[in-house]
Each structure stands twice: as structure tokens, then as C-alpha cells.
N, C-alpha and C positions, 0 to 999 in steps of 0.2 A: 504494500499499499504506500510505502515511502518513495517509490520510484517516480511516480508522476509528480509529487512535491518537489523532488530534486530537479527533474527535467524541466519543469515549467519555468523557474527563475532563469535557467540557462537559455531557454527559448526566448524569454523576454529580453535578456541581455543581448542575444544575437540579433533580435529585431531591432532593438535600439541602436546597436552599432551599425547595422545596415541602413537604418534611417538617417543616422548622423552622416555616414558616408554619402548617401544620396544628396542630402542637403549640402554637403561640402562641394560635391562635383557640380551641383546646380549653381552654387554661388561662384565657383571658378568660372563657369561658363558665363555668368551674368556680369562679372566684374568688368570685362572690356566694354560691354555695352553701357554699363552705368558710368564708366569713365569717359566714354564718348559723349554721353548726354551732359554730364557735368562740364566737360571741356567746351561744348558747344555754347555755354553761358558765360565763358571767361572771355577777356580781351585777348588779343594776339600776343601781347607781352606775357600775360600771365600763363597762357597755354603753352607757350615755348620755354618757360622757365624750367630750369633744371637745378635742384630737384623740383618736382611739381609743387605748386602751391594749392593745397586742398581748401584752404580757407580764403582763396581770392575772391574779390568782389565780383557779383554776378552782373551780366549785361546782356542785352538782346541784339548787340551790334552784329554778331554772327548771322543771325536770322534776317537782320535788315540787309546785310550784304547779299544773303541768298536771294532775297525777293527783288533786290535791285539789279542782280547780275543778268547777263544776257540781253541787255538793252531795254527798250520801253516796255516790251511784253513781259519781262522777267522770266521765271522759270515755267510759267504756265504752258506754253507751247510744247516743251519737252515732257512735262507731266501728262498732257493730254495725249501726246504721241504714245507714251508708255501705256496709258490706260487703254488706248485704242488697240495697240498691238497685243497686249495682254488679255483683254476681255475678248477682243475678236478671235484671237487664236484659241482661247480656252473654249469658247462656244463651238467653234469648228471641230476642236478635238473631241468634245462630248458628242457632237452630232455624228461623228465618224466611228468613235470607239464604242458607242453602245451597241450598235448592230454587229459590229465585229466581235465584241465581247459575248454578245448573245449567241453568235454562231459558234464560238469556241467553248461555250460552257453549258448553256441550257440545251442547244440543239447542236452538239459538237460535230464538226465536219471530220472527214477522214484524215488521220494523222495530224490532229490538231495540236499535239505537243511539238511537232516539227514547224508548225506555223508560228506558235508562240516563240520558239527559239530563233525563228527567222526575224521576227519583230525585235527581239532583244539584241540580235546580232547587229542591227543597224546602229545601236548605240555604242558599239565597240570601236567604231572608227573615230579617231580624234577630230574634234570639230575643226581644228586649224587645218587638217588635211584637206577638207572639202572647201576651204575659204577661197582659194584661187579659182576653182571652177564656178563656184556661185558668183563670185565677183565678175568674171568674164561674161557669164550669162546675163547678169543684171546690166552690165554695161552695154552689151550688144542689143539687149531688149528695151533699153531705155528706161530701166526700172531703178536706177540708182537714186538715192535719196527720196524713196518712195515708202511710205508707211505700210502700204498693203503688201510689199515684198516681205517685209518683216512678219506680217501676220501669216503669210504662207510658210515662211521658214520655221517660225515657232510652232505652227500646227505640225509640220513634218517632224520636228525635233521632239515634241511632247506626245505625239501619237502612240509610239511603241510603249512607253512606260504607262500611258493611259490605258491601253488595251490590256497590258499585263494586270494592272490594279483591278480593273473593272471585271476582267475574267474570274478573278477569285471572288469578287463580290457577288456577281450574278450566279456563280455556282451554288449559292445557298438560297437562291429563289426556288420555292417549291414548284416542281413541274406539274403538279396536279392543278395548281391554280392557272397556270398557262394553258393547259389542256381544256380545262373548263371554260376558259375565255374563248378559246378557239372553237369549242363546240357550240358556243353561242353566236358564232359568226364574226367574231373579232379577227381582223386581218393583222399582219405583222406590225404595221405602224401603230394600231390601236393597242396591241399587246405591249409593245415597248413603251408607249406613252402612258398607258393607264394602268398597266399591271406590273411591268418590270421596274420601271422608273421609280414608282412610289415605294416599292418594297426595298429596292436597292438605294434609296435616296441618300442615306448617310454615306455610303460608298462613293456614290456619284459626287457628292459634296466634297469629300476628301480629295478625290481625283481632280476636281476643278480647282480646289485651292492650291494643290501642289503644282499644277500646270500653270496657274496664274502667277505663283511665286517664281517659278523657273523662267517665264517669259518676262516678268518684271525686272528680274536680276541680270538677264543676259545682256552683255556688253560687247563681246567680240564682233559679232556680225553687225550690231548696231554701229559700232565704231567705224568699221571699214565700209559698210553699205550706205551710210547716211551722211548727210552734210549738215545743212541748216534747217531745212524744211521739215525733215522726218527724224530730227535728232531726239533721242530718248533720254529719260532721266539719268540713267547711269552715265551716258556720254556727256551729259550737261555737267554731271559731278566732276569729271575730270578737268573741266575748264578752270577749276580752282587752283590747279597745279600749274603755275606759270614760270616763265624764265626768271622771275623775281624770287622764286622760292615757293615753299609749301605754306599756305595760310591755314594753320592747323585748326583754329577756332572756327573759321568759315567752312572748312571741309567737314568738320564734325557737325555744325549746324545744318549743312546741306544733307549730310548723311542721315541725320535724324529726321528731317523733313521728307526726304525721299522714301524712307523706310515706313513712315506712318501709314500709307494705304495698305501696305502688306501686313502690318500689325493690326490694323483695324479689321482687315479681312479675316485674319486668323483668329482674332478675338471674337468676332461675330459668329464664326463658324466652328468654334472650338468643340462644342457638344457633338455636332455632326462629324467633325474630324475624328474625335475619339471613338465615336460609334462606328464610323466607317473603317478606321484602321483595325478595329477589334473584330470585324466581321470575319467569320470563319476561324477565329482563334480557338474557340471552344466548341466542340462537336458533341 
């Protein structure tokens, strides 16, 4: 009878130690972000001080510089371009990935595992390896500095991972519900929109959020293929690194401002994200 009494404190101590370790790792990951936010409210002289001045006076000069950069329009054209490319490509990815994942999970095609591996293999090529062919195509087609080219590129880049994620989500959809809808005369578009999508809603939301983040953060193609008209927010951020040096406070302020849409989207969809990423974890 004494064994449970002895093992229980040990189990509690182990859980406490793991909880402390989890908090420690979380704080270590959060510290650079907290430091960036704090630096964004410092003046340039305080931000460049060595050792750092933790108790330096706070100011909004970095955010004023961010809003005044880029001419009369400020950063808004770049932010609108990023929103257009991210939202547009995410909608296209969902529109294409949902029927593809349906064909690979609910109604699997022949050798569907090979198809999934083919989708994943397209992500094994380094992005920089395809940069020159894409640039030459865009130049000859007259698509340089065109935001819709980025929409198509981001769609093709995010589609493989979206199909992989949604295939695992849709695999948990009960086939009996789909068959009942089909017996009632529902066609494939109706089944996808009114049966599959509501059931796999959390997984679809998680996929959309990840695709949105990948598109918003992408800079290599945006840097090479855009100029002024289709410039995105990450490219606009690099404009704070000039020949005069690195303006640390301004860069931190711009980084915080540009990160807010992604943080807002993640905070708004956090419940769906947790539910979606946990689908299929417990059978």
C-alpha cells in the first residue's frame, strides 16, 4: 500500500521539473521578440548603446520613421501588396488543395502514397535554384514588378504542404456521412462545401494560417521579381538598411509593425489552429 504513496511525489516532482523546463524554453524563445519590441521604443543612440540600456527613455520615433518612410504613401502600398499576395494565394491554395486532398484521403486514387511523395518532392528543390528560370520567364512575359506573379508563385510554393496537411485532416471525415449526402443527390462541389469543409474546418483553418504566414514572410522572390509597384512588406523592411548604416530602432519598429498582421491572424485563429493540428493525433 506504500508504493503509490512513494511514487506519487516522484511523479509530481517530475511533472514540476518538466513544466519548469517548458517555461524556460518558452522564455528563451520569447526573449528576442521582447527585446525587439523594447528596442523599437528606444532612440537610435540608446538602441546602439553597448552595453544595452534597459532603463532608457521610451519614444515613438522609430514608428514615426516607419510611417514616414517610402515617400508620401508611407509603408501602406507595401503592406497592401503583402496582404494581396498572402490572402490571394491562400484562397487559391485552399481552392485547389481541398479537392486534391479529398481525392487522396476520402476517395483515394491508385498509388495515392506515390502522389503524396511527388507533392512533397517539389519542396526538396532549393528555392534559389529556381530563381533564375522564374526571373527569365517573368521578364520575357512582362510580369516583373507584378503582384499577381507573386500570387501564382506563392500558390505553387504552398500547395504541396497544404495538400499534405489537408489529406491527414480529411482522412478523419466519416465516409458514411459523405455517402449519405451522395445518396441524397449531392454532387462533388456540394459534398466538399457543405459536408467535408465544415467537419474539417479546424484543419482547413490551420492550413490557411500556415500558408498565409509563409506567403507574408517570403522575401527572396519578392526581392528579385518586384521593384516599386509590387514591393512587399519584407522588401520594404530592407530599405532601413542603408549605406549610412543600420538604424536599429527603426528596423525593430518596422519589424514589429510588419509582424502585427501575422500575430493578429494567429491570435484570432488560435483555437482553430490547435484543433486542426491535433486532428488525427488520437485515434
